[in-house]
LOSE-754293 format. One record per residue: residue in three letters; x, y, z of N, C-alpha, C, CB in turn. Coordinates in steps of 0.2 Angstrom, whole numbers, padded with zeros to 4 digits, always signed. Each point is the difference from the previous one (the first is absolute). Glycine has a CB too. Layout:
ALAXYZXYZXYZXYZ;...
***
This chain:
UNK+0072+0026+0123+0001-0003-0007-0007-0001-0003+0011-0006+0004;UNK-0012+0007-0010-0006-0001-0004-0001-0007-0001+0001+0011-0005;UNK-0008-0013+0005-0001-0007-0001+0002-0003-0007-0010+0001+0008;UNK+0012-0007-0009+0002-0003-0006-0006+0001-0005+0008-0008+0006;UNK-0006+0010-0012-0005+0000-0005-0003-0007-0002+0005+0011-0005;UNK-0011-0010+0003-0003-0007-0003+0003-0002-0006-0011+0003+0005;UNK+0012+0001-0010+0003-0002-0006+0006+0005-0001-0011-0005-0005;UNK+0017+0003+0003+0005+0004-0001+0005-0002-0006+0000+0003+0012;UNK+0003+0002-0016+0004-0002-0005+0007+0004+0001-0010-0003-0008;UNK+0015+0000+0006+0007+0003+0000+0004-0001-0006+0000-0001+0013;UNK+0001+0007-0017+0003-0001-0006-0003-0004-0005+0010+0002+0007;UNK-0016-0003-0007-0004-0004-0005+0001+0002-0007-0008-0003+0009;UNK+0011-0002-0013+0002+0001-0007-0003-0005-0004+0010+0006+0003;UNK-0012-0005-0009-0002-0005-0005+0003+0002-0007-0011-0003+0006;UNK+0015-0001-0009+0002+0001-0007-0003-0005-0005+0011+0005+0005;UNK-0013-0003-0010-0002-0005-0006+0006+0001-0005-0013+0001+0002;UNK+0018-0006-0002+0005+0001-0005+0003+0007+0001-0005-0008-0008;UNK+0005+0012+0003+0003+0006+0000-0004+0006+0003+0007-0003-0009;UNK-0013+0001+0011-0005+0006+0002+0000-0001+0008-0007+0000-0011;UNK+0008+0006+0014-0001+0000+0008-0007+0003+0001+0012+0001+0002;UNK-0017-0005+0000-0007+0002+0001-0001+0003+0007-0004-0009-0008;UNK+0007+0006+0013+0000+0003+0006+0007+0000+0003-0012-0005+0002;UNK+0014+0011+0001+0007+0001+0002+0001+0002+0007+0002+0003-0012;UNK+0000-0007+0016+0002+0002+0007-0005+0003+0004+0011+0001-0004;UNK-0017-0004+0004-0006+0004+0004+0000-0003+0007-0006+0001-0011;UNK+0005+0004+0016-0001-0002+0007-0007+0002+0001+0012+0002+0003;UNK-0015-0006+0001-0007+0002+0003-0001-0003+0006-0004+0001-0011;UNK-0001+0001+0015-0002-0002+0007-0007+0001+0001+0012+0001+0005;UNK-0016-0006-0005-0007+0001+0001-0002-0002+0007-0002-0002-0012;UNK-0001+0006+0016-0002-0002+0007-0006-0003+0000+0006+0009+0004;UNK-0008-0013+0001-0006-0003+0001-0006+0005+0001+0006-0010+0005;UNK-0011+0008-0008-0006+0004+0001-0001+0006-0003+0000-0004+0010;UNK+0004+0005-0016+0000+0007-0004-0003-0002-0007+0010+0005+0007;UNK-0012+0001-0010-0001+0000-0007+0005+0004-0003-0012-0002+0001;UNK+0017-0001-0005+0005+0003-0004-0001+0001-0007+0008-0004+0009;UNK-0005+0008-0013-0001+0001-0007+0006-0001-0003-0009+0008+0002;UNK+0009-0010-0009+0006-0001-0004-0002+0003-0007+0004-0010+0006;UNK-0001+0016-0008-0002+0003-0006+0006+0001-0004-0010+0006+0006;UNK+0008-0004-0012+0006+0001-0005-0003+0000-0007+0009-0004+0008;UNK-0006+0007-0013-0002-0001-0007-0001-0007-0003+0006+0011-0002;UNK-0009-0012-0003+0000-0006-0003+0007-0003-0002-0012+0003-0005;UNK+0013-0009+0007+0007-0003-0002+0005+0002+0005-0003+0001-0011;UNK+0001+0002+0017+0005+0002+0005+0002-0006+0004-0006+0011+0001;UNK+0003-0017-0001+0002-0006+0004-0004-0002+0006+0011+0003-0004;UNK-0017+0000+0004-0005-0001+0006-0002-0007+0000-0004+0012+0000;UNK+0001-0015-0006-0002-0007+0000+0006-0005+0001-0010+0004-0007;UNK+0015-0002+0004+0006-0004+0001+0002-0001+0007+0004+0004-0011;UNK-0004+0002+0015+0001-0001+0007-0004-0004+0003+0004+0011+0000;UNK-0011-0011-0001-0005-0004+0003+0001-0007-0002-0008+0009+0000;UNK+0010-0010-0006+0002-0007-0003+0006-0003+0004-0005+0003-0011;UNK+0010+0001+0013+0005-0003+0004-0002-0001+0007+0008+0007-0007;UNK-0012-0003+0010-0002-0002+0007-0004-0006+0000+0000+0012+0002;UNK-0004-0013-0007-0005-0006+0000+0003-0006-0004-0010+0008+0001;UNK+0016-0008-0002+0003-0006-0003-0001-0001-0007-0001-0004+0011;UNK-0002+0008-0015-0001-0001-0007+0007+0001-0004-0012+0003+0001;UNK+0016+0001+0001+0007+0001-0002+0005-0001+0005-0004+0008-0009;UNK+0010-0011+0008+0005-0001+0005+0004+0007+0000+0001-0012-0002;UNK+0001+0013+0008+0004+0006+0001+0007+0000-0002-0007+0002+0010;UNK+0009+0002-0014+0007+0000-0003+0005+0002+0006-0004+0003-0012;UNK+0003+0002+0016+0004+0002+0005-0005+0003+0006+0010+0002-0008;UNK-0007-0002+0014-0004+0003+0005-0004-0006+0004-0001+0011-0006;UNK-0002-0008+0012-0004-0005+0004-0007+0003+0001+0011-0003+0006;UNK-0015-0002-0005-0007+0002+0002-0002-0004+0006-0003+0002-0012;UNK+0000+0001+0017-0001-0003+0007-0008+0001+0001+0012+0002+0004;UNK-0015-0007-0001-0007+0000+0002+0000-0002+0007-0004-0002-0012;UNK+0001+0006+0016+0000-0002+0007+0007-0002+0003-0012-0003-0002;UNK+0017+0006+0000+0006-0001+0002+0004-0006-0003-0004+0004+0010;UNK+0001-0008-0015+0002-0005-0003+0002+0001-0007-0006-0007+0007;UNK+0012+0005-0010+0002+0001-0007-0004-0004-0004+0012+0003+0004;UNK-0015+0000-0009-0005-0004-0005+0003-0001-0007-0010+0004+0008;UNK+0016-0002-0009+0002+0000-0007+0000-0008-0002+0008+0010+0001;UNK-0011-0011-0007+0000-0006-0003-0006-0005+0002+0012+0001-0001;UNK-0016+0002+0005-0006-0004+0002-0005+0000-0005+0002+0003+0012;UNK-0005-0009-0014-0005+0000-0005-0006+0004+0002+0004-0012-0003;UNK-0008+0014-0002-0006+0004+0001-0005-0003+0005+0002+0004-0011;UNK-0003-0010+0010-0006-0004+0004+0003+0000+0008-0004-0007-0010;UNK+0010+0006+0011+0003+0000+0007-0001+0007+0003+0008-0009-0003;UNK-0006+0014-0001-0001+0007+0002-0007+0002+0002+0010+0003-0007;UNK-0015-0006+0003-0007+0001+0002-0002-0003+0006-0002+0001-0012;UNK+0005-0007+0013-0001-0004+0007+0003+0004+0006-0001-0011-0007;UNK+0006+0015+0005+0003+0003+0006-0003+0007+0002+0011-0005-0004;UNK-0016+0007-0001-0004+0006+0001+0001+0006-0004+0000-0004+0011;UNK+0003+0003-0017+0001+0005-0005-0006-0001-0006+0013+0001+0003;UNK-0017+0003-0004-0005-0001-0005+0000+0006-0005-0008-0005+0008;UNK+0006+0003-0014+0001+0005-0006-0007+0000-0004+0012-0003-0001;UNK-0014+0009+0000-0006+0002-0004+0002+0003-0006-0007+0001+0010;UNK+0005-0004-0016+0003+0002-0006-0005+0005-0003+0006-0011-0002;UNK-0004+0015-0003-0004+0005-0004-0005-0004-0004+0010+0009+0000;UNK-0007-0014-0004-0004-0004-0004-0003-0006+0004+0006+0004-0011;UNK-0012-0004+0013-0002-0006+0004-0002-0006-0005-0005+0008+0009;UNK+0007-0014-0006-0001-0006-0004-0004-0005+0004+0010+0002-0008;UNK-0016-0001+0010-0003-0005+0004-0002-0006-0004-0005+0009+0007;UNK+0003-0014-0003-0003-0006-0004-0007+0002-0002+0007-0008+0007;UNK-0008+0009-0014-0006+0003-0002-0007-0004+0001+0007+0005-0009;UNK-0006-0012+0009-0006-0004+0001-0002-0001+0008+0004-0006-0010;UNK+0001+0008+0014-0002+0000+0007-0003+0007+0003+0009-0008+0002;UNK-0013+0007+0003-0003+0006+0003+0005+0005+0003-0011-0007+0001;UNK+0009+0013+0000+0004+0004+0004+0002-0003+0007-0005+0010-0006;UNK+0000-0012+0009+0001-0003+0007+0005-0006-0001-0011+0003+0004;UNK+0011-0007-0009+0004-0006-0001+0007+0002-0001-0009-0007-0004;UNK+0010+0013+0000+0006+0002-0002+0004+0003+0006-0004+0003-0011;UNK+0000+0000+0015+0003+0003+0007+0002-0006+0004-0007+0011-0001;UNK+0002-0016+0001+0001-0006+0005+0007-0003-0002-0013-0001+0001;UNK+0015+0000-0007+0006-0003-0002+0006+0004+0003-0005-0004-0011;UNK+0005+0010+0011+0005+0004+0004+0000-0002+0007-0001+0009-0008;UNK-0005-0009+0011+0000-0002+0007+0002-0007+0002-0009+0007+0001;UNK+0009-0012-0006+0002-0007+0001+0007-0001-0001-0011-0003-0003;UNK+0014+0007-0001+0007-0001-0002+0005+0006+0002-0004-0007-0009;UNK+0002+0011+0014+0004+0005+0003+0005-0002+0005-0009+0008-0004;UNK+0010-0003+0009+0005-0001+0005-0002-0005+0005+0002+0012-0001;UNK-0008-0013+0003-0002-0005+0005-0004-0006-0003+0000+0009+0009;UNK-0001-0010-0016-0003-0005-0003-0008+0000+0001+0010-0006+0002;UNK-0013+0001-0001-0007-0001+0000-0003+0003+0006+0001-0010-0008;UNK+0003+0011+0014-0003+0001+0006-0005+0007+0000+0011-0005+0005;UNK-0017+0004-0003-0005+0005+0000-0001+0004-0007+0004+0001+0012;UNK-0003-0005-0017-0001+0003-0007-0006+0003-0001+0008-0008-0004;UNK-0014+0006+0007-0006+0003-0002-0001+0006+0003-0005-0011+0000;UNK+0008+0012+0006-0001+0007+0004+0004+0005-0004-0002-0006+0011;UNK+0009+0004-0013+0004+0005-0003-0003+0002-0007+0010-0005+0006;UNK-0013+0000-0009-0003+0001-0007-0006+0006+0001+0003-0012-0004;UNK-0007+0011+0009-0005+0004+0002+0003+0007+0001-0007-0009+0004;UNK+0012+0010+0000+0003+0006+0002+0003+0003-0006+0003-0004+0011;UNK+0000+0001-0016+0003+0002-0006-0005+0003-0004+0009-0008+0000;UNK-0015+0005-0001-0005+0002-0004-0003+0007+0003-0003-0012-0004;UNK+0002+0012+0010-0002+0006+0004+0004+0006-0001-0005-0007+0008;UNK+0012+0006-0007+0005+0005-0001+0000+0003-0007+0007-0005+0009;UNK-0008+0001-0014+0000+0002-0007-0007+0002-0003+0010-0007-0001;UNK-0015+0007+0005-0007+0001-0002-0002-0004-0005+0002+0012+0003;UNK-0001-0019-0003-0002-0004-0005-0006-0005+0002+0012+0001-0004;UNK-0015+0000+0009-0005-0004+0002-0006-0001-0005+0003+0003+0012;UNK-0005+0003-0015-0005+0000-0005+0001-0004-0006-0003+0011+0004;UNK+0010-0012-0005+0001-0004-0006+0004-0007+0001+0001+0011-0006;UNK-0001-0013+0013+0004-0005+0002-0002-0007-0003+0000+0006+0011;UNK-0006-0007-0014-0002-0006-0003-0001+0001-0007-0006-0003+0010;UNK+0009+0008-0013+0000+0001-0007+0007-0003-0003-0007+0010+0000;UNK+0007-0013-0006+0006-0002-0002+0005+0006-0002-0005-0011-0004;UNK+0011+0009+0004+0005+0006-0001+0000+0002-0007+0007-0004+0009;UNK-0009+0000-0013+0000+0002-0008-0005+0006-0001+0003-0012-0003;UNK-0001+0017+0000-0004+0006-0002+0000+0005+0006-0007-0008-0007;UNK+0011+0008+0012-0001+0005+0005+0003+0006-0003+0001-0008+0009;UNK-0003+0014-0006+0003+0006-0002+0007+0001+0002-0011+0005+0000;UNK+0015+0000-0003+0007+0001+0002+0000+0001+0008+0003+0004-0012;UNK-0007+0001+0014+0000+0002+0007-0001-0006+0005-0004+0011-0004;UNK-0001-0015+0002-0001-0006+0004+0005-0005+0000-0012+0001-0002;UNK+0015-0002-0004+0006-0004+0000+0006+0002+0004-0003-0003-0012;UNK+0004+0010+0012+0005+0002+0005-0001-0001+0007+0002+0009-0008;UNK-0009-0008+0010-0001-0002+0007+0000-0008+0001-0008+0010+0000;UNK+0007-0014-0005+0001-0007+0001+0007-0001+0001-0010-0003-0007;UNK+0014+0006+0003+0008-0001+0001+0002+0001+0007+0002+0003-0012;UNK-0004+0003+0015+0002+0002+0007-0003-0005+0005+0000+0012-0004;UNK-0007-0014+0003-0003-0005+0004+0004-0007+0000-0011+0006-0002;UNK+0013-0008-0004+0004-0007+0000+0006+0001+0003-0005-0003-0011;UNK+0009+0009+0010+0006+0000+0004-0001+0001+0007+0005+0006-0010;UNK-0010-0002+0013-0001+0000+0007-0002-0007+0003-0004+0012-0002;UNK+0001-0016-0002-0002-0006+0003+0005-0005+0001-0010+0001-0006;UNK+0016+0000+0003+0006-0004+0002+0003+0002+0007+0002-0001-0013;UNK-0005+0006+0016+0002+0002+0007+0007+0002+0000-0008-0008+0005;UNK+0010+0013-0009+0007+0002+0000+0001+0005+0005+0000-0001-0012;UNK+0007+0002+0013+0002+0006+0005+0001+0006-0004+0006-0008+0007;UNK-0005+0007-0014+0001+0006-0004-0003-0002-0007+0010+0004+0006;UNK-0013+0001-0009-0004+0000-0006+0004+0005-0005-0011-0004+0005;UNK+0014+0001-0011+0002+0004-0005-0005+0001-0005+0012-0004+0002;UNK-0014+0010-0003-0006+0002-0005+0003+0004-0006-0009+0000+0010;UNK+0008-0003-0016+0003+0002-0006-0005+0004-0004+0008-0009+0000;UNK-0009+0016+0001-0004+0004-0004-0007-0002+0001+0009+0002-0008;UNK-0012-0003+0014-0007-0002+0001-0005+0005-0003+0004-0006+0010;UNK-0002+0013-0011-0005+0005-0002+0001+0001-0007+0001+0005+0011;UNK+0003-0008-0015+0001+0001-0007-0007-0001-0004+0013-0003+0001;UNK-0015+0008-0005-0006-0001-0004-0006+0001+0004+0006-0007-0007;UNK-0006+0009+0013-0006+0001+0004-0003+0007+0000+0004-0010+0007;UNK-0010+0011-0007-0003+0007+0000+0001+0002+0008-0008-0002-0010;UNK+0007+0009+0011+0001+0002+0006-0004-0003+0006+0002+0010-0005;UNK-0008-0012+0004-0004-0004+0005+0003-0006+0001-0010+0005-0003;UNK+0012-0009-0002+0003-0007+0001+0007+0001+0004-0006-0004-0011;UNK+0009+0009+0009+0007+0002+0003-0001+0001+0008+0004+0005-0011;UNK-0009-0002+0013-0001+0002+0007-0002-0007+0003-0004+0012-0002;UNK+0000-0016-0001-0002-0007+0003+0007-0004+0001-0012+0001-0006;UNK+0016-0001+0001+0006-0003+0001+0005+0002+0005-0001-0002-0012;UNK+0001+0009+0013+0004+0003+0006-0003-0002+0006+0002+0010-0007;UNK-0009-0010+0008-0003-0003+0006+0001-0007+0001-0009+0009-0001;UNK+0010-0013-0004+0001-0007+0000+0007-0001+0003-0007-0002-0009;UNK+0012+0006+0006+0007-0001+0003+0001+0002+0007+0004+0002-0012;UNK-0008+0004+0014+0000+0002+0007-0003-0006+0004+0000+0012-0003;UNK-0005-0015+0001-0003-0005+0004+0005-0006+0001-0011+0003-0004;UNK+0015-0005-0001+0005-0005+0000+0005+0002+0005-0002-0003-0012;UNK+0004+0009+0012+0005+0002+0005-0003+0000+0007+0005+0008-0008;UNK-0011-0006+0009-0003+0000+0006-0001-0007+0003-0006+0011-0003;UNK+0006-0016-0001+0000-0007+0002+0007-0003+0002-0011-0001-0007;UNK+0016+0006+0007+0006-0002+0002+0005-0002-0005-0005-0004+0010;UNK+0003+0005-0017+0005-0002-0005+0003+0007-0003-0008-0010-0003;UNK+0015+0010+0003+0003+0005-0003-0001+0000-0008+0009-0001+0010;UNK-0009+0007-0013-0001+0001-0007+0005+0004-0003-0012-0001+0002;UNK+0015-0002-0008+0005+0004-0004-0003+0000-0007+0010-0004+0007;UNK-0011+0011-0009-0004+0001-0006+0004+0003-0005-0010+0002+0007;UNK+0009-0005-0013+0003+0003-0006-0006+0003-0004+0009-0008-0001;UNK-0009+0015+0000-0006+0003-0003+0002+0006-0004-0007-0004+0009;UNK+0004+0006-0015+0001+0006-0004-0005+0005+0002+0005-0007-0009;UNK-0010+0005+0012-0005+0005+0002+0002+0004+0006-0009-0007-0005;UNK+0012+0013+0004+0003+0004+0006-0005+0002+0005+0009+0004-0008;UNK-0015-0003+0006-0005+0002+0005-0001-0006+0005-0006+0008-0008;UNK+0006-0014+0005-0001-0006+0004+0006-0001+0005-0007-0005-0009;UNK+0013+0006+0006+0006-0001+0004+0000+0005+0006+0006-0004-0011;UNK-0007+0010+0009+0000+0006+0005-0005-0001+0006+0005+0007-0009;UNK-0011-0010+0007-0005-0001+0005+0001-0006+0004-0008+0006-0008;UNK+0011-0011+0006+0001-0006+0004+0006-0002+0003-0009-0003-0007;UNK+0015+0006+0004+0007-0002+0002+0002+0004+0005+0002-0004-0011;UNK+0002+0001+0016+0003+0004+0006+0007+0002-0002-0007-0006+0008;UNK+0010+0002-0013+0007+0001-0002+0001-0003-0007+0004-0001+0012;UNK+0000+0005-0016+0000-0002-0007+0008-0001-0002-0011+0006-0002;UNK+0012-0011-0002+0006-0001-0003+0000+0002-0008+0003-0009+0008;UNK+0001+0012-0011+0000+0002-0007+0006-0003-0003-0006+0011+0002;UNK+0005-0014-0008+0006-0003-0003-0001+0002-0008+0001-0010+0008;UNK+0005+0011-0011+0000+0002-0007+0007-0003-0003-0006+0011+0003;UNK+0005-0014-0009+0005-0004-0003+0003-0005+0004+0002+0010-0007;UNK-0006-0013+0012+0003-0005+0004+0003+0002+0006+0002-0006-0010;UNK-0001+0012+0012+0003+0003+0006-0005+0004+0004+0011+0000-0006;UNK-0010-0001+0013-0004+0004+0004+0002+0007+0000-0002-0010+0007;UNK-0002+0015-0008+0002+0007-0001-0003+0004+0006+0000-0001-0012;UNK-0005-0002+0016-0003+0004+0005-0004-0005+0004+0000+0011-0006;UNK-0001-0009+0013-0005-0003+0004-0002+0005+0005+0005-0011-0002;UNK-0011+0011+0005-0002+0004+0005-0008+0000+0001+0010+0007-0002;UNK-0012-0002+0005-0007+0001+0001-0003+0002-0006+0001+0003+0012;UNK-0008-0004-0013-0003+0003-0006+0002+0007-0002-0010-0008+0002;UNK+0009+0013+0003+0002+0007-0001+0007+0001-0002-0009+0002+0009;UNK+0014-0006-0006+0007+0001-0002+0001-0003-0007+0003-0002+0012;UNK-0007-0003-0014+0001-0003-0007-0003+0005-0005-0001-0011+0004;UNK-0004+0014-0003-0003+0005-0005+0004+0006-0001-0011-0005+0002;UNK+0015+0007+0003+0004+0006-0001+0007-0002-0001-0007+0005+0008;UNK+0009-0011-0010+0007-0002-0001+0001+0001-0008+0000-0009+0009;UNK+0005+0014-0010+0002+0001-0007+0002-0006-0005+0003+0011+0004;UNK+0000-0016-0001+0002-0006-0004-0006-0004-0002+0010+0000+0006;UNK-0015+0000-0001-0007-0003-0002-0003+0003-0005-0001-0004+0012;UNK+0000+0011-0011-0003+0004-0005+0003-0001-0007-0003+0008+0009;UNK+0009-0008-0010+0004-0001-0006-0001-0007-0003+0008+0009+0004;UNK-0008-0014+0000-0001-0007-0002-0007-0001-0003+0008-0004+0009;UNK-0013+0008-0006-0007-0001-0003-0001+0005-0006-0004-0004+0012;UNK+0006+0010-0011-0002+0005-0005+0006+0002-0005-0008+0004+0009;UNK+0014-0006-0007+0005+0002-0004+0003+0007+0002-0005-0006-0010;UNK+0011+0008+0008+0003+0006+0002-0004+0006-0003+0011-0005+0001;UNK-0011+0011+0003-0004+0006-0003+0003+0002-0007-0002+0004+0012;UNK-0002-0002-0016+0002+0002-0007+0002+0007+0000-0008-0008-0005;UNK+0015+0009+0003+0002+0007+0000-0002+0004-0006+0010-0005+0006;UNK-0012+0011-0005-0003+0004-0006+0006+0001-0005-0009+0005+0007;UNK+0008-0005-0013+0005+0002-0005+0001+0007-0001-0003-0010-0006;UNK+0008+0013+0009+0001+0007+0001+0000+0003-0007+0006-0001+0011;UNK-0002-0002-0016+0000+0003-0007-0007+0000-0003+0012-0004-0001;UNK-0016-0001+0002-0006+0000-0003-0005+0006+0003+0001-0013-0002;UNK+0000+0013+0009-0004+0005+0004+0003+0007-0003-0002-0007+0010;UNK+0008+0008-0011+0003+0007-0002-0003+0002-0007+0010-0002+0007;UNK-0012-0003-0011-0002+0001-0007-0007+0001+0000+0009-0006-0004;UNK-0013+0005+0010-0007+0001-0001-0002+0007+0001-0001-0012+0005;
***
């Protein structure tokens, strides 16, 4: 029998009045992996993350974390249980230093203030932020803010980190740094589930990928299986355009 997944969903559904944003999605994330979640804009990726992290209530279905049903738990409680979220739009405390921002995560995460100085140092190291640790967060570059977001989330000492488009807007060099950062997080024992549009980043870092479109899961598998799946190709690129035979005949 395979070990119980760290995070799992069964029939997870979210409706906003007449709109079904997420419909009957099943997922299972094992411990110690880097998984991907991809799909077109508006597919329901961030909504699914919002359901897992308690920002939205689940309309139907069940979500389990470490074998425990977590439907209806408040966001702060889920963080204390070991679920962290890194957002695409980082909103640090601008007047605090990078070190202080990360330290807040260390003090209010899964185990509270215990050993917060050490975990803050580790988070700064993983994210490559030592050189800017004593700068205020105001005015940091986009790339540095993304690393700060990962560091703050890691500092809460999670079992799993949900990262929402950490590579968006980054240049190739910054993207590679972010990939290395996510791998370092995984190597420290934290499972990572990644939403990302940069397919090169997804293919280089993810072991398994879920694909959703219009709120439904349409595929899952290894990176190689996903890039060759016709449903995935159609969801991203649209169906192949048929040549107009009458127009061709007249040419």
